[in-house]
C-alpha positions in Angstrom: 1.3 -23.7 15.9 0.4 -21.2 13.2 2.8 -18.3 12.8 1.2 -14.9 13.4 0.4 -12.8 10.3 1.8 -9.3 10.6 1.2 -6.4 8.3 3.4 -3.2 8.6 2.5 -0.3 6.5 5.5 1.6 5.2 3.6 4.1 3.1 1.1 4.2 0.2 0.9 0.6 -1.1 4.3 -0.4 0.3 3.9 -2.9 3.1 5.9 -5.6 4.9 3.9 -8.8 5.1 5.2 -11.3 7.6 3.4 -14.6 6.7 4.3 -18.1 7.7 7.5 -16.9 9.3 8.6 -15.2 6.0 8.7 -11.5 5.0 7.4 -10.0 1.7 7.7 -6.4 0.6 5.0 -5.0 -1.7 5.4 -2.1 -4.2 8.5 -0.4 -2.9 8.3 3.4 -2.5 10.9 5.2 -0.4 11.4 8.7 -1.9 9.5 11.7 -3.3 9.4 13.6 -6.6 7.6 16.6 -8.0 3.9 15.6 -8.2 4.6 12.4 -6.3 4.2 12.6 -2.5 2.9 9.8 -0.2 0.9 12.3 1.8 2.0 10.5 4.9 5.4 9.5 6.5 7.6 6.9 5.0 8.2 4.6 7.9 11.4 2.8 6.8 14.2 3.3 4.3 15.7 0.4 2.4 18.8 0.2 4.6 16.5 -0.4 7.7 14.4 -3.2 6.2 14.5 -6.6 7.7 15.6 -9.7 5.8 13.2 -10.0 2.9 12.2 -13.4 1.4 10.5 -11.9 -1.6 9.3 -8.6 -3.2 6.2 -8.2 -5.3 5.8 -5.2 -7.7 2.4 -4.7 -9.4 3.4 -2.2 -12.1 6.0 0.2 -13.3 4.7 3.6 -11.9 7.3 5.2 -9.7 5.2 5.3 -6.6 4.9 1.5 -6.8 8.3 0.7 -8.3 10.9 3.0 -6.7 13.8 0.8 -7.8 16.4 3.6 -7.6 15.8 4.0 -3.9 15.1 0.3 -3.3 18.5 -0.6 -4.9 20.0 0.6 -1.6 18.7 -2.7 0.0 21.8 -4.7 0.4 20.6 -8.1 -0.9 20.5 -7.9 -4.7 19.6 -11.6 -4.9 16.3 -11.1 -3.1 13.6 -12.8 -5.3 11.4 -10.2 -7.1 8.1 -11.2 -8.6 7.0 -8.5 -11.0 4.6 -7.3 -13.7 6.3 -7.9 -17.1 7.3 -4.3 -17.9 9.2 -4.2 -14.6 11.5 -7.1 -15.5 14.2 -5.1 -17.4 14.0 -2.2 -14.9 14.6 -4.4 -12.0 17.6 -6.2 -13.6 19.0 -2.8 -14.6 18.8 -1.7 -11.0 21.1 -4.6 -10.1 18.6 -7.2 -8.9 19.6 -10.7 -10.1 16.6 -12.9 -9.2 13.7 -11.4 -11.0 10.7 -13.2 -12.5 7.7 -11.8 -14.3 4.3 -13.4 -13.6 1.3 -13.2 -15.9 -2.2 -13.3 -14.4 -3.1 -16.7 -12.9 0.6 -17.8 -12.9 2.1 -18.8 -9.6 5.7 -19.1 -8.3 7.2 -20.8 -5.2 9.8 -19.0 -3.2 10.7 -21.3 -0.4 7.5 -21.8 1.6 5.8 -18.9 -0.1 3.3 -19.2 -2.9 2.9 -16.0 -4.9 0.1 -16.0 -7.4 -0.5 -13.2 -9.9 -4.0 -12.1 -10.6 -5.3 -9.5 -13.1 -5.4 -5.8 -12.6 -6.3 -2.8 -14.6 -4.7 0.6 -14.3 -3.2 3.3 -16.5 -0.4 0.9 -17.4 -0.1 -2.9 -17.4 -0.6 -4.2 -13.9 -1.0 -7.5 -12.0 -2.1 -8.0 -8.4 -1.1 -10.8 -6.1 -2.3 -13.5 -3.7 0.5 -14.3 -1.2 0.3 -17.5 0.8 2.3 -19.4 3.3 1.7 -21.4 6.5 -2.0 -21.8 5.8 -2.5 -18.0 5.6 -3.1 -15.8 2.6 -3.1 -12.1 1.7 -4.5 -10.4 -1.4 -2.5 -7.3 -2.4 -4.3 -5.3 -5.0 -1.7 -2.6 -5.9 -3.8 0.3 -7.3 -6.1 -1.6 -9.7 -9.5 -0.7 -10.8 -12.3 -3.1 -9.9 -12.6 -5.6 -12.7 -14.8 -8.7 -12.9 -12.0 -11.2 -12.6 -11.2 -10.1 -9.1 -14.5 -11.4 -7.8 -13.2 -15.0 -8.6 -10.2 -14.8 -6.4 -11.5 -16.9 -3.5 -12.9 -19.5 -6.0 -9.4 -19.9 -7.3 -7.3 -19.5 -4.1 -9.6 -20.1 -1.2 -10.4 -17.9 1.8 -8.3 -14.9 2.4 -7.0 -13.7 5.8 -6.4 -10.1 4.6 -7.3 -8.0 1.6 -5.1 -4.9 1.0 -7.2 -2.7 -1.3 -6.7 0.7 -2.9 -9.6 3.1 -2.1 -8.9 6.6 -3.4 -10.7 6.4 -6.8 -7.8 8.3 -8.5 -8.8 10.2 -11.6 -6.5 11.8 -14.1 -7.8 15.1 -15.3 -5.8 15.4 -18.6 -6.6 14.8 -21.5 -10.0 14.0 -20.0 -11.2 12.8 -16.7 -10.4 9.1 -16.4 -10.7 6.9 -13.4 -7.6 4.7 -12.9 -8.0 3.3 -9.3 -11.0 1.7 -7.6 -12.8 4.0 -5.1 -14.1 3.3 -1.6 -17.5 2.0 -2.7 -15.9 -0.3 -5.3 -13.3 -1.6 -2.8 -16.1 -2.3 -0.4 -18.0 -4.2 -3.1 -15.0 -6.4 -3.7 -14.6 -6.9 0.1 -18.2 -8.1 0.2 -17.4 -10.7 -2.5 -14.0 -11.8 -1.1 -15.1 -11.7 2.6 -11.6 -11.7 4.0 -11.1 -12.0 7.7 -9.8 -8.4 7.7 -9.8 -5.6 5.1 -7.1 -2.9 5.1 -7.3 0.2 2.9 -4.2 1.4 1.1 -3.3 4.0 -1.6 -5.3 6.9 -0.2 -3.0 9.6 1.2 -1.1 10.1 -2.1 -1.0 13.7 -3.4 0.4 15.4 -6.4 0.9 18.6 -4.3 -1.2 21.7 -4.6 -0.5 22.1 -8.4 -0.7 18.4 -9.2 -4.0 17.9 -7.4 -5.5 21.1 -8.9 -4.5 20.5 -12.5 -3.8 16.8 -13.1 -5.3 14.5 -10.4 -8.4 14.0 -8.4 -8.8 11.5 -5.5 -10.4 10.8 -2.2 -7.8 10.9 0.6 -10.1 9.8 3.5 -9.9 6.0 4.3 -12.9 6.3 6.5 -15.0 6.4 3.3 -14.0 2.8 2.8 -14.5 1.9 6.4 -18.0 3.2 6.3 -18.8 1.5 3.0 -17.7 -1.9 4.2 -19.7 -1.5 7.5 -22.7 -0.7 5.4 -22.3 -3.5 2.7 -20.7 -6.3 4.7 -20.8 -5.4 8.4 -19.3 -8.7 9.7 -16.0 -8.1 7.9 -13.7 -5.9 10.1 -11.7 -3.1 8.7 -8.4 -1.6 10.0 -6.7 1.6 8.9 -2.9 1.2 9.6 -0.7 4.2 10.2 2.8 4.0 8.6 5.2 2.1 10.9 2.4 0.5 12.8 2.6 -3.3 12.8 -0.7 -5.1 12.9 -0.8 -8.7 14.1 -3.6 -10.9 12.9 -4.1 -13.9 15.1 -6.1 -17.0 14.0 
């Protein structure tokens, strides 16, 4: 019997993915700083997390790599699969089982297969295809849409879930520059990948009144993605998950 696939949104791009009876945490973020606010509740703190079988970290930005807070998680030997620049930071935070993956490299962690795929952002980033028990999830961090992502199903087969950033974040200084895919681009990728379910992430983030006025610009409404997918590929369902809300995907 196939184990249920369960996605629980913690906040932003931080999720618990229960797949093949194992649990993976994505891009840990459990705190706030000036100009860095999730814009939504943080559903769990590290001390309340369940047993984790692996953690994936797409890049070193604080809102995806909150290692100071995540170091409160009691198991420092939990396997971390990370983008290269995160390696030293994770070891410095006390984690002992850390491995950097380059795009198209894969690692086995028990019955999990974690494969890194390319990403493009303001800093070096990788994204991940996570598989176990005949199920697979694509976790896109907060990448831009790049051509390589259209090849994911050719390389890894059909996807059960795609977790895609949708806010089209722009930095205003020194000039306007897009650093995250927007709703239309995420819908375009959904149309190529054709997952059984698409889930938006990375949309509520805010730099606060000053940050959003002076430094950042983004779309905070996930229904822009929902509408775009319904228009481009209406047979692929979309679900917006509230923090703390577990979503069970059955075969």
